[in-house]
C-alpha positions in Angstrom: 0.0 0.0 0.0 1.1 3.6 -0.7 0.4 6.8 1.2 -1.6 8.0 -1.8 -4.0 5.0 -1.3 -4.9 6.0 2.2 -8.2 7.5 3.3 -9.6 9.4 6.2 -9.3 7.5 9.5 -6.2 5.6 8.4 -3.2 5.5 10.8 0.1 6.9 9.7 3.5 7.7 11.3 5.6 10.8 11.1 8.5 10.0 8.8 10.7 12.6 10.5 10.2 15.4 13.0 7.5 17.7 11.6 8.1 21.4 12.4 6.0 24.5 11.9 7.0 26.2 8.6 5.2 29.3 9.7 1.8 28.3 8.5 0.3 27.2 11.8 -2.1 29.8 13.3 -0.6 31.2 16.6 2.4 28.8 16.1 6.1 29.4 16.3 8.3 28.9 13.2 10.5 25.8 13.7 8.5 24.4 16.6 8.3 20.6 16.6 4.6 19.6 15.9 5.2 15.9 15.7 8.2 13.8 16.7 9.7 11.3 14.2 7.7 8.0 14.6 4.7 9.7 16.2 1.4 7.9 15.4 -1.4 9.9 13.8 -4.7 9.6 12.1 -5.7 11.2 8.8 -8.7 13.5 9.3 -8.9 15.1 5.8 -7.3 14.9 2.4 -7.1 17.8 0.0 -5.0 19.6 -2.5 -3.2 22.9 -2.6 -4.7 25.3 -5.1 -1.3 26.1 -6.7 -0.5 22.4 -7.0 -3.7 20.5 -7.7 -1.8 17.3 -8.6 -0.3 17.1 -5.1 -2.3 15.8 -2.1 -2.0 17.2 1.3 -3.0 15.1 4.3 -4.4 16.7 7.5 -3.2 14.5 10.3 -3.7 14.6 14.1 -0.7 13.1 15.8 -0.7 11.7 19.4 1.1 13.4 22.2 2.8 11.6 25.1 -0.5 11.0 26.8 -2.0 9.5 23.6 -4.2 12.6 23.1 -4.7 13.7 19.5 -3.0 17.0 18.8 -3.9 19.9 16.5 -4.4 19.0 12.9 -1.3 19.4 10.8 -1.0 19.6 7.0 1.5 17.0 5.8 2.9 16.0 2.3 3.1 12.3 1.5 6.9 12.4 2.1 6.2 13.5 5.7 4.3 10.2 6.4 5.0 6.5 6.7 2.7 3.5 6.8 4.7 2.0 9.6 7.0 3.4 12.3 10.7 2.8 11.7 11.9 5.1 14.4 12.1 5.1 18.2 9.4 7.6 19.1 9.5 10.4 21.5 8.4 8.1 24.4 11.3 5.6 23.9 9.3 2.9 22.3 9.8 1.3 18.9 6.5 0.8 17.1 5.9 -1.3 14.1 2.6 -2.0 12.3 
């Protein structure tokens, strides 16, 4: 399966630390929004108007207490289908 085949409600993992690029309302540029390996759920799939051929995935990643965080816009290369990293909580996760 490929990232492009996923749908709303599917579980994904952060392929790397995802940081605020300045587009998060009330956010701080460079702030880590999701640690590498963090588990998340796709809540919406859309396209950027300037690049209609490219999908953007809105994902809510879990925090340390397993609460879903603020929705984050992610490109396919920001996501993995399985975790290949030790996450922020010191666990290795594989699906």
